[in-house]
PyMOL commands that place a pseudoatom at each C-alpha (Angstrom):
pseudoatom trace, name=CA, resn=MET, resi=1, chain=A, elem=C, hetatm=0, pos=[-11.730, 37.823, 58.928]
pseudoatom trace, name=CA, resn=LYS, resi=2, chain=A, elem=C, hetatm=0, pos=[-9.609, 35.437, 56.767]
pseudoatom trace, name=CA, resn=LYS, resi=3, chain=A, elem=C, hetatm=0, pos=[-12.708, 33.842, 55.328]
pseudoatom trace, name=CA, resn=ILE, resi=4, chain=A, elem=C, hetatm=0, pos=[-14.045, 37.319, 54.347]
pseudoatom trace, name=CA, resn=ILE, resi=5, chain=A, elem=C, hetatm=0, pos=[-10.771, 38.289, 52.678]
pseudoatom trace, name=CA, resn=PHE, resi=6, chain=A, elem=C, hetatm=0, pos=[-10.524, 35.008, 50.871]
pseudoatom trace, name=CA, resn=SER, resi=7, chain=A, elem=C, hetatm=0, pos=[-14.111, 35.321, 49.735]
pseudoatom trace, name=CA, resn=LEU, resi=8, chain=A, elem=C, hetatm=0, pos=[-13.414, 38.776, 48.289]
pseudoatom trace, name=CA, resn=LEU, resi=9, chain=A, elem=C, hetatm=0, pos=[-10.269, 37.495, 46.656]
pseudoatom trace, name=CA, resn=LEU, resi=10, chain=A, elem=C, hetatm=0, pos=[-12.130, 34.801, 44.872]
pseudoatom trace, name=CA, resn=PHE, resi=11, chain=A, elem=C, hetatm=0, pos=[-14.814, 37.199, 43.777]
pseudoatom trace, name=CA, resn=PHE, resi=12, chain=A, elem=C, hetatm=0, pos=[-12.386, 39.553, 42.132]
pseudoatom trace, name=CA, resn=ALA, resi=13, chain=A, elem=C, hetatm=0, pos=[-10.587, 36.506, 40.595]
pseudoatom trace, name=CA, resn=PHE, resi=14, chain=A, elem=C, hetatm=0, pos=[-13.735, 35.338, 39.036]
pseudoatom trace, name=CA, resn=SER, resi=15, chain=A, elem=C, hetatm=0, pos=[-14.788, 38.971, 37.945]
pseudoatom trace, name=CA, resn=THR, resi=16, chain=A, elem=C, hetatm=0, pos=[-11.458, 39.423, 36.114]
pseudoatom trace, name=CA, resn=VAL, resi=17, chain=A, elem=C, hetatm=0, pos=[-11.667, 36.097, 34.316]
pseudoatom trace, name=CA, resn=SER, resi=18, chain=A, elem=C, hetatm=0, pos=[-15.327, 36.884, 33.390]
pseudoatom trace, name=CA, resn=PHE, resi=19, chain=A, elem=C, hetatm=0, pos=[-14.370, 40.374, 32.081]
pseudoatom trace, name=CA, resn=ALA, resi=20, chain=A, elem=C, hetatm=0, pos=[-11.500, 38.926, 30.056]
pseudoatom trace, name=CA, resn=GLN, resi=21, chain=A, elem=C, hetatm=0, pos=[-13.763, 36.532, 28.272]
pseudoatom trace, name=CA, resn=GLU, resi=22, chain=A, elem=C, hetatm=0, pos=[-16.312, 39.241, 27.484]
pseudoatom trace, name=CA, resn=LYS, resi=23, chain=A, elem=C, hetatm=0, pos=[-13.602, 41.261, 26.105]
pseudoatom trace, name=CA, resn=LYS, resi=24, chain=A, elem=C, hetatm=0, pos=[-12.346, 38.555, 23.954]
pseudoatom trace, name=CA, resn=SER, resi=25, chain=A, elem=C, hetatm=0, pos=[-15.723, 37.849, 22.278]
pseudoatom trace, name=CA, resn=GLY, resi=26, chain=A, elem=C, hetatm=0, pos=[-16.196, 41.432, 21.528]
pseudoatom trace, name=CA, resn=GLU, resi=27, chain=A, elem=C, hetatm=0, pos=[-12.880, 41.819, 19.652]
pseudoatom trace, name=CA, resn=PRO, resi=28, chain=A, elem=C, hetatm=0, pos=[-14.319, 41.587, 16.053]
pseudoatom trace, name=CA, resn=LYS, resi=29, chain=A, elem=C, hetatm=0, pos=[-16.670, 44.416, 16.755]
pseudoatom trace, name=CA, resn=MET, resi=30, chain=A, elem=C, hetatm=0, pos=[-13.897, 46.589, 18.364]
pseudoatom trace, name=CA, resn=LEU, resi=31, chain=A, elem=C, hetatm=0, pos=[-11.573, 45.931, 15.366]
pseudoatom trace, name=CA, resn=ALA, resi=32, chain=A, elem=C, hetatm=0, pos=[-14.363, 46.774, 12.938]
pseudoatom trace, name=CA, resn=LYS, resi=33, chain=A, elem=C, hetatm=0, pos=[-15.086, 49.976, 14.690]
pseudoatom trace, name=CA, resn=LEU, resi=34, chain=A, elem=C, hetatm=0, pos=[-11.438, 50.987, 14.618]
pseudoatom trace, name=CA, resn=GLU, resi=35, chain=A, elem=C, hetatm=0, pos=[-11.249, 50.288, 10.891]
pseudoatom trace, name=CA, resn=LEU, resi=36, chain=A, elem=C, hetatm=0, pos=[-14.501, 52.029, 10.277]
pseudoatom trace, name=CA, resn=ASN, resi=37, chain=A, elem=C, hetatm=0, pos=[-13.277, 55.282, 12.144]
pseudoatom trace, name=CA, resn=GLU, resi=38, chain=A, elem=C, hetatm=0, pos=[-9.984, 55.127, 9.915]
pseudoatom trace, name=CA, resn=PHE, resi=39, chain=A, elem=C, hetatm=0, pos=[-12.063, 54.679, 6.850]
pseudoatom trace, name=CA, resn=THR, resi=40, chain=A, elem=C, hetatm=0, pos=[-14.563, 57.600, 7.649]
pseudoatom trace, name=CA, resn=LYS, resi=41, chain=A, elem=C, hetatm=0, pos=[-11.763, 60.036, 8.389]
pseudoatom trace, name=CA, resn=GLU, resi=42, chain=A, elem=C, hetatm=0, pos=[-10.637, 59.587, 4.800]
pseudoatom trace, name=CA, resn=ILE, resi=43, chain=A, elem=C, hetatm=0, pos=[-13.849, 59.032, 3.017]
pseudoatom trace, name=CA, resn=PRO, resi=44, chain=A, elem=C, hetatm=0, pos=[-17.137, 60.436, 4.374]
pseudoatom trace, name=CA, resn=LEU, resi=45, chain=A, elem=C, hetatm=0, pos=[-20.163, 58.090, 4.202]
pseudoatom trace, name=CA, resn=GLU, resi=46, chain=A, elem=C, hetatm=0, pos=[-23.892, 58.196, 4.614]
pseudoatom trace, name=CA, resn=THR, resi=47, chain=A, elem=C, hetatm=0, pos=[-25.273, 56.704, 7.812]
pseudoatom trace, name=CA, resn=ASN, resi=48, chain=A, elem=C, hetatm=0, pos=[-26.793, 53.639, 6.223]
pseudoatom trace, name=CA, resn=LEU, resi=49, chain=A, elem=C, hetatm=0, pos=[-23.633, 52.910, 4.221]
pseudoatom trace, name=CA, resn=GLU, resi=50, chain=A, elem=C, hetatm=0, pos=[-21.529, 53.444, 7.315]
pseudoatom trace, name=CA, resn=ASN, resi=51, chain=A, elem=C, hetatm=0, pos=[-23.762, 50.974, 9.133]
pseudoatom trace, name=CA, resn=GLY, resi=52, chain=A, elem=C, hetatm=0, pos=[-23.463, 48.349, 6.346]
pseudoatom trace, name=CA, resn=LEU, resi=53, chain=A, elem=C, hetatm=0, pos=[-19.738, 48.765, 6.200]
pseudoatom trace, name=CA, resn=TYR, resi=54, chain=A, elem=C, hetatm=0, pos=[-19.584, 48.277, 9.850]
pseudoatom trace, name=CA, resn=ASN, resi=55, chain=A, elem=C, hetatm=0, pos=[-21.491, 44.979, 9.626]
pseudoatom trace, name=CA, resn=LEU, resi=56, chain=A, elem=C, hetatm=0, pos=[-19.337, 44.045, 6.741]
pseudoatom trace, name=CA, resn=LEU, resi=57, chain=A, elem=C, hetatm=0, pos=[-16.108, 44.486, 8.756]
pseudoatom trace, name=CA, resn=VAL, resi=58, chain=A, elem=C, hetatm=0, pos=[-17.486, 42.675, 11.889]
pseudoatom trace, name=CA, resn=TYR, resi=59, chain=A, elem=C, hetatm=0, pos=[-18.289, 39.743, 9.401]
pseudoatom trace, name=CA, resn=LYS, resi=60, chain=A, elem=C, hetatm=0, pos=[-14.712, 39.916, 8.060]
pseudoatom trace, name=CA, resn=HIS, resi=61, chain=A, elem=C, hetatm=0, pos=[-13.150, 39.747, 11.458]
pseudoatom trace, name=CA, resn=GLU, resi=62, chain=A, elem=C, hetatm=0, pos=[-15.467, 36.879, 12.616]
pseudoatom trace, name=CA, resn=MET, resi=63, chain=A, elem=C, hetatm=0, pos=[-14.704, 34.960, 9.458]
pseudoatom trace, name=CA, resn=LEU, resi=64, chain=A, elem=C, hetatm=0, pos=[-11.018, 35.418, 9.693]
pseudoatom trace, name=CA, resn=ALA, resi=65, chain=A, elem=C, hetatm=0, pos=[-11.042, 34.239, 13.359]
pseudoatom trace, name=CA, resn=LYS, resi=66, chain=A, elem=C, hetatm=0, pos=[-12.798, 31.114, 12.224]
pseudoatom trace, name=CA, resn=ALA, resi=67, chain=A, elem=C, hetatm=0, pos=[-10.740, 30.472, 9.101]
pseudoatom trace, name=CA, resn=THR, resi=68, chain=A, elem=C, hetatm=0, pos=[-8.435, 27.518, 9.454]
pseudoatom trace, name=CA, resn=SER, resi=69, chain=A, elem=C, hetatm=0, pos=[-6.667, 27.647, 5.957]
pseudoatom trace, name=CA, resn=ASP, resi=70, chain=A, elem=C, hetatm=0, pos=[-5.235, 30.378, 3.742]
pseudoatom trace, name=CA, resn=LYS, resi=71, chain=A, elem=C, hetatm=0, pos=[-7.818, 29.422, 1.017]
pseudoatom trace, name=CA, resn=GLU, resi=72, chain=A, elem=C, hetatm=0, pos=[-10.745, 30.324, 3.421]
pseudoatom trace, name=CA, resn=LYS, resi=73, chain=A, elem=C, hetatm=0, pos=[-9.004, 33.576, 4.329]
pseudoatom trace, name=CA, resn=ALA, resi=74, chain=A, elem=C, hetatm=0, pos=[-8.629, 34.368, 0.693]
pseudoatom trace, name=CA, resn=GLU, resi=75, chain=A, elem=C, hetatm=0, pos=[-12.284, 33.687, 0.107]
pseudoatom trace, name=CA, resn=VAL, resi=76, chain=A, elem=C, hetatm=0, pos=[-13.162, 36.202, 2.864]
pseudoatom trace, name=CA, resn=TYR, resi=77, chain=A, elem=C, hetatm=0, pos=[-10.762, 38.767, 1.330]
pseudoatom trace, name=CA, resn=GLU, resi=78, chain=A, elem=C, hetatm=0, pos=[-12.534, 38.396, -2.007]
pseudoatom trace, name=CA, resn=ILE, resi=79, chain=A, elem=C, hetatm=0, pos=[-15.866, 38.790, -0.497]
pseudoatom trace, name=CA, resn=ILE, resi=80, chain=A, elem=C, hetatm=0, pos=[-14.868, 42.027, 1.186]
pseudoatom trace, name=CA, resn=LYS, resi=81, chain=A, elem=C, hetatm=0, pos=[-13.326, 43.301, -2.066]
pseudoatom trace, name=CA, resn=ASN, resi=82, chain=A, elem=C, hetatm=0, pos=[-16.478, 42.580, -4.020]
pseudoatom trace, name=CA, resn=LYS, resi=83, chain=A, elem=C, hetatm=0, pos=[-18.919, 44.078, -1.440]
pseudoatom trace, name=CA, resn=LEU, resi=84, chain=A, elem=C, hetatm=0, pos=[-16.770, 47.179, -1.125]
pseudoatom trace, name=CA, resn=SER, resi=85, chain=A, elem=C, hetatm=0, pos=[-16.649, 47.788, -4.908]
pseudoatom trace, name=CA, resn=ALA, resi=86, chain=A, elem=C, hetatm=0, pos=[-20.427, 47.103, -5.088]
pseudoatom trace, name=CA, resn=SER, resi=87, chain=A, elem=C, hetatm=0, pos=[-21.354, 49.431, -2.253]
pseudoatom trace, name=CA, resn=LEU, resi=88, chain=A, elem=C, hetatm=0, pos=[-19.079, 52.441, -2.695]
pseudoatom trace, name=CA, resn=SER, resi=89, chain=A, elem=C, hetatm=0, pos=[-19.527, 55.048, -5.394]
pseudoatom trace, name=CA, resn=THR, resi=90, chain=A, elem=C, hetatm=0, pos=[-16.798, 55.442, -8.066]
pseudoatom trace, name=CA, resn=ASP, resi=91, chain=A, elem=C, hetatm=0, pos=[-15.264, 58.496, -6.410]
pseudoatom trace, name=CA, resn=GLN, resi=92, chain=A, elem=C, hetatm=0, pos=[-15.237, 56.885, -3.002]
pseudoatom trace, name=CA, resn=LEU, resi=93, chain=A, elem=C, hetatm=0, pos=[-13.688, 53.659, -4.477]
pseudoatom trace, name=CA, resn=LYS, resi=94, chain=A, elem=C, hetatm=0, pos=[-10.955, 55.764, -6.212]
pseudoatom trace, name=CA, resn=LYS, resi=95, chain=A, elem=C, hetatm=0, pos=[-10.202, 57.501, -2.923]
pseudoatom trace, name=CA, resn=LEU, resi=96, chain=A, elem=C, hetatm=0, pos=[-9.847, 54.153, -1.205]
pseudoatom trace, name=CA, resn=MET, resi=97, chain=A, elem=C, hetatm=0, pos=[-7.682, 52.603, -3.902]
pseudoatom trace, name=CA, resn=ASN, resi=98, chain=A, elem=C, hetatm=0, pos=[-5.370, 55.763, -3.856]
pseudoatom trace, name=CA, resn=ASN, resi=99, chain=A, elem=C, hetatm=0, pos=[-4.859, 55.293, -0.055]
pseudoatom trace, name=CA, resn=LYS, resi=100, chain=A, elem=C, hetatm=0, pos=[-2.961, 52.000, -0.261]
pseudoatom trace, name=CA, resn=ASN, resi=101, chain=A, elem=C, hetatm=0, pos=[-2.467, 51.638, 3.523]
pseudoatom trace, name=CA, resn=LEU, resi=102, chain=A, elem=C, hetatm=0, pos=[-6.189, 52.053, 4.119]
pseudoatom trace, name=CA, resn=TYR, resi=103, chain=A, elem=C, hetatm=0, pos=[-7.162, 49.857, 1.360]
pseudoatom trace, name=CA, resn=GLU, resi=104, chain=A, elem=C, hetatm=0, pos=[-4.962, 47.020, 2.547]
pseudoatom trace, name=CA, resn=ASN, resi=105, chain=A, elem=C, hetatm=0, pos=[-6.123, 47.447, 6.147]
pseudoatom trace, name=CA, resn=ILE, resi=106, chain=A, elem=C, hetatm=0, pos=[-9.784, 47.273, 5.075]
pseudoatom trace, name=CA, resn=ILE, resi=107, chain=A, elem=C, hetatm=0, pos=[-9.497, 44.216, 2.790]
pseudoatom trace, name=CA, resn=GLN, resi=108, chain=A, elem=C, hetatm=0, pos=[-7.129, 42.224, 4.751]
for i in range(1, 108): cmd.bond("trace and resi %d" % i, "trace and resi %d" % (i + 1))
show_as sticks, trace
zoom trace
């Protein structure tokens, strides 16, 4: 009986550790999805632009996680600014710039 309980305890312990590691690796995708949801509440996007922005935000979070210096982070922020200004229409970009909190959240 003790062996069964101990085996179950070990099984649940390993399952918990495994789940925690999976959650950690998916964090950039989760953060990107949250930012995208916030963005699309303010500025409606076409589906293909929404998918492209999602991929850009995932890239941003992955690169920021790997960045070791402020210079590398600044380069990532600059890439995000350039890609956003190239991807969005003039009206969409104006809406984004007028919403300072959203703009700062997206580019940083």
